[in-house]
C-alpha positions in Angstrom: -11.9 -12.6 -9.6 -8.1 -12.4 -8.9 -6.2 -10.4 -11.4 -2.9 -11.8 -10.1 -2.5 -15.2 -8.6 0.9 -16.6 -7.4 1.4 -20.1 -6.2 4.4 -21.5 -4.3 6.9 -19.1 -5.8 10.6 -19.7 -5.0 13.7 -17.8 -6.0 17.3 -18.0 -4.8 20.4 -16.0 -5.6 23.3 -18.4 -5.0 22.8 -19.9 -1.6 20.4 -17.1 -0.5 16.8 -18.0 -0.7 14.7 -14.8 -1.2 11.3 -16.3 -2.0 10.5 -19.5 -0.2 7.1 -20.6 -1.4 5.3 -17.3 -1.8 1.5 -17.5 -2.3 -0.4 -14.3 -3.3 -3.9 -13.5 -4.6 -4.7 -9.9 -5.7 -8.4 -9.2 -6.2 -9.6 -7.2 -9.2 -10.1 -3.5 -8.7 -8.4 -3.6 -5.2 -5.8 -1.3 -4.0 -3.3 -3.9 -2.7 -0.5 -3.0 -0.3 2.4 -5.5 -0.6 4.2 -4.8 2.7 7.7 -5.9 3.8 11.0 -4.7 5.1 13.7 -3.5 2.8 15.3 -6.7 1.2 12.2 -8.8 2.0 11.8 -9.8 -1.7 9.1 -7.4 -2.9 11.0 -6.2 -5.9 12.1 -9.8 -6.8 8.4 -10.8 -6.8 7.4 -8.0 -9.0 10.1 -8.6 -11.6 9.1 -12.3 -11.7 5.5 -11.2 -12.3 6.7 -9.1 -15.2 8.6 -12.0 -16.7 11.9 -10.2 -16.3 13.3 -12.7 -13.8 13.2 -16.5 -13.8 11.7 -18.2 -10.9 13.2 -21.4 -9.6 9.7 -22.9 -9.2 6.1 -21.9 -8.8 3.4 -20.4 -11.0 2.2 -16.9 -11.7 -1.0 -16.0 -13.5 -2.0 -12.5 -14.6 -5.7 -12.1 -15.8 -5.9 -15.8 -16.0 -2.8 -16.3 -18.2 0.4 -18.0 -17.1 3.5 -15.8 -16.9 6.6 -17.2 -18.6 10.1 -15.8 -18.2 11.4 -14.2 -21.4 7.9 -14.3 -23.1 6.2 -11.1 -21.7 2.9 -11.5 -23.5 1.1 -11.2 -20.2 2.6 -7.7 -19.8 -0.1 -6.4 -22.2 -2.3 -6.6 -19.0 0.2 -4.7 -16.8 1.4 -1.2 -16.3 4.7 -0.8 -14.3 6.3 2.0 -12.3 9.7 1.1 -11.0 11.0 2.7 -7.8 13.3 5.0 -9.8 11.9 5.6 -13.3 14.2 6.8 -16.1 13.3 9.1 -18.9 14.6 10.8 -21.9 15.3 14.0 -20.1 15.1 16.2 -23.3 11.5 15.4 -23.8 8.4 17.1 -22.4 5.8 15.0 -20.6 3.5 15.1 -23.6 6.3 14.0 -26.0 7.3 11.2 -23.7 3.8 9.8 -23.6 3.5 10.1 -27.4 6.8 8.2 -27.7 5.6 5.4 -25.5 2.3 5.2 -27.3 4.0 4.9 -30.7 6.4 2.2 -29.7 3.4 0.2 -28.3 1.5 0.6 -31.5 -1.3 2.9 -30.4 -3.0 5.1 -33.0 -1.9 8.8 -33.0 -5.5 10.0 -32.3 -5.7 7.6 -29.3 -2.3 8.7 -28.1 -3.3 12.3 -28.2 -6.7 11.8 -26.4 -5.2 9.4 -23.8 -2.2 11.6 -23.0 -4.3 14.6 -22.4 -6.6 12.6 -20.2 -3.7 11.1 -18.1 -1.7 14.3 -17.8 -4.8 15.9 -16.4 -5.2 13.0 -14.0 -1.7 13.4 -12.6 -1.6 17.1 -12.6 0.9 17.6 -15.5 -1.4 19.1 -18.1 -0.1 22.3 -19.5 3.4 21.4 -18.2 5.8 22.3 -21.0 9.1 22.1 -19.4 11.6 19.3 -20.2 11.6 16.3 -18.0 15.2 17.1 -16.8 13.7 19.9 -14.8 11.0 17.8 -13.1 11.1 17.1 -9.3 11.1 13.6 -8.1 7.3 13.9 -7.4 6.6 15.1 -11.0 8.6 12.2 -12.4 6.6 9.7 -10.3 3.4 11.3 -11.5 4.6 11.0 -15.1 5.5 7.4 -14.4 2.0 6.7 -13.4 0.6 8.3 -16.5 3.0 6.3 -18.7 2.1 3.0 -16.9 -1.7 3.7 -17.4 -1.3 4.6 -21.1 -2.5 1.2 -22.4 -5.3 0.9 -20.0 -3.8 -2.0 -18.0 -5.8 -4.4 -15.9 -3.1 -4.3 -13.3 -0.8 -1.4 -12.3 2.4 -2.4 -10.4 4.2 0.3 -8.5 7.5 -0.5 -6.7 8.0 1.7 -3.6 6.3 4.6 -5.4 6.5 7.0 -2.4 9.7 6.1 -0.7 11.8 9.0 -1.7 9.1 11.7 -1.7 8.3 14.5 0.7 4.9 14.5 2.5 3.3 16.6 -0.1 4.6 14.4 -3.0 3.5 11.3 -1.1 0.0 12.6 -0.7 -0.2 13.4 -4.4 0.9 10.0 -5.5 -1.4 8.2 -3.0 -4.4 10.3 -4.0 -3.8 9.4 -7.7 -3.4 5.7 -6.9 -6.7 5.7 -4.9 -8.5 7.6 -7.6 -7.9 5.1 -10.3 -9.1 2.0 -8.4 -12.2 1.9 -10.7 -10.1 1.8 -13.8 -7.5 -0.8 -12.8 -6.1 -2.9 -10.0 -3.3 -1.3 -8.1 -0.6 -3.3 -6.5 2.2 -1.3 -4.8 5.1 -2.5 -2.6 6.1 -0.4 0.4 7.6 -0.4 3.8 5.7 2.9 4.7 2.8 1.5 6.7 0.9 4.8 7.0 0.6 4.9 3.1 -1.1 1.5 3.2 -3.5 2.5 5.9 -4.4 5.6 3.9 -5.5 4.0 0.6 -5.4 0.2 0.6 -8.3 -2.1 0.5 -6.3 -5.3 0.8 -2.8 -6.1 2.1 -0.2 -8.9 2.4 2.7 -9.0 4.8 5.9 -10.5 3.2 8.5 -11.8 5.7 11.3 -14.2 5.2 10.3 -15.2 1.7 6.6 -16.0 2.4 3.4 -14.1 2.9 2.6 -14.3 6.6 -0.8 -12.6 6.5 -3.1 -11.6 3.7 -6.6 -10.3 3.2 -8.9 -7.3 3.3 -7.5 -4.6 5.5 -10.8 -4.1 7.3 -11.2 -7.8 8.0 -7.6 -8.1 9.3 -8.0 -5.1 11.6 -11.3 -6.5 12.9 -9.7 -9.9 13.7 -6.9 -8.3 15.6 -9.0 -5.6 17.3 -8.2 -5.1 20.9 -10.8 -5.2 23.7 -9.7 -1.9 25.0 -10.8 1.7 25.2 -8.8 4.9 25.3 -10.1 7.5 27.7 -8.8 11.0 27.5 -9.2 13.0 30.7 -9.0 16.8 31.3 -7.5 16.8 34.8 -4.6 15.0 36.3 -6.5 14.4 39.6 -9.2 12.5 37.7 -6.7 10.3 36.0 -5.0 9.5 39.3 -8.4 8.7 41.0 -9.3 6.2 38.2 -5.8 4.6 38.4 -6.1 4.2 42.1 -9.6 2.9 42.0 -9.3 0.5 39.1 -6.1 -1.5 39.1 -6.5 -2.9 35.6 -6.5 0.6 34.1 -3.2 1.9 32.8 -1.8 5.2 31.8 -1.2 5.6 28.1 0.4 9.1 28.1 0.1 12.3 30.1 -3.7 12.7 29.9 -4.9 9.2 28.7 -5.7 5.9 30.3 -6.6 2.6 28.8 -9.6 0.6 30.0 -10.3 -3.0 29.3 -13.6 -3.5 27.3 -14.8 -6.4 29.5 -18.4 -5.5 30.4 -17.9 -5.4 34.1 -14.7 -3.4 34.1 -15.7 -0.9 31.5 -19.2 -0.3 32.8 -17.9 0.1 36.4 -15.4 2.7 35.2 -18.1 4.7 33.3 -20.4 4.5 36.2 -17.6 5.8 38.6 -16.9 8.7 36.1 -20.5 9.7 36.0 -21.1 9.4 39.8 -18.0 11.5 40.5 -18.6 13.9 37.7 -15.1 13.4 36.3 -14.2 15.4 33.2 -13.7 13.3 30.1 -12.6 14.8 26.7 -12.7 11.7 24.6 -13.5 7.9 24.6 -12.2 5.9 21.7 -11.9 2.2 21.0 -8.3 1.3 20.4 -7.7 -0.1 16.9 -4.7 -2.1 16.0 -2.2 -0.2 13.8 -0.5 -1.8 10.8 2.8 -1.3 12.6 1.6 -3.4 15.6 0.1 -6.0 13.4 3.2 -6.4 11.2 5.5 -6.7 14.3 3.1 -9.3 15.8 3.0 -11.3 12.6 6.7 -11.4 11.9 7.6 -12.3 15.5 5.3 -15.3 15.6 
């Protein structure tokens, strides 16, 4: 089942068309990477899903219910973390979650139990300092806790790691991956290494439309190269292979790339064995998200 389904979504600002017929399906309990360059329309899409921005045309459904601009009833299914969350800085993390729970009508006992559970999840349990003293990473972690307070079916995160250092990025990604059994995670990003780290499904957004969408493993398999990377120990061995097999190419100082075609690859391996060449590693080349994205948007 798809927790989010978007059909032919269009949105323009003046004479600038941002979304040009976007179609998107997000499977339930996936960790979905919504990938695009800065300014590609990721935030516009998310705000439209939240009913905060009026689409020119198209349809959005969340958990099978139609999203209508200005009538945010479907948001009861959604938790949202903006790229730069804002807080009442004089509150502590626990006080802020309690405040959010009260304004959404949660019972006090449920707020207390759920807050403790979520603060432990994001590593802020026992943190008594005021939010004004929080680092950017701590604020992002608190934002995830707040977004999960009402047990949403869909958690939307807009560029959740874009301004974080490597440690902070890892913390946020680990949290998002850990909650995949509780909810569906949709996060927009232009940091492709983050997507490769935790995502089960992806969509490439370019020029207002989704160019490629599906399970990450399936997409990588369909674009998989027929090449192997061979890491050699000695420069003389590398040069011998390059001189003998014209289709081999040097990848960097101590690596060559060999085509996987049965004849070529088997001949190379036979030559290596017969001449007792020293190999450190053989690895099948996998397409990177960066190479996939560049290939897709240049088509």
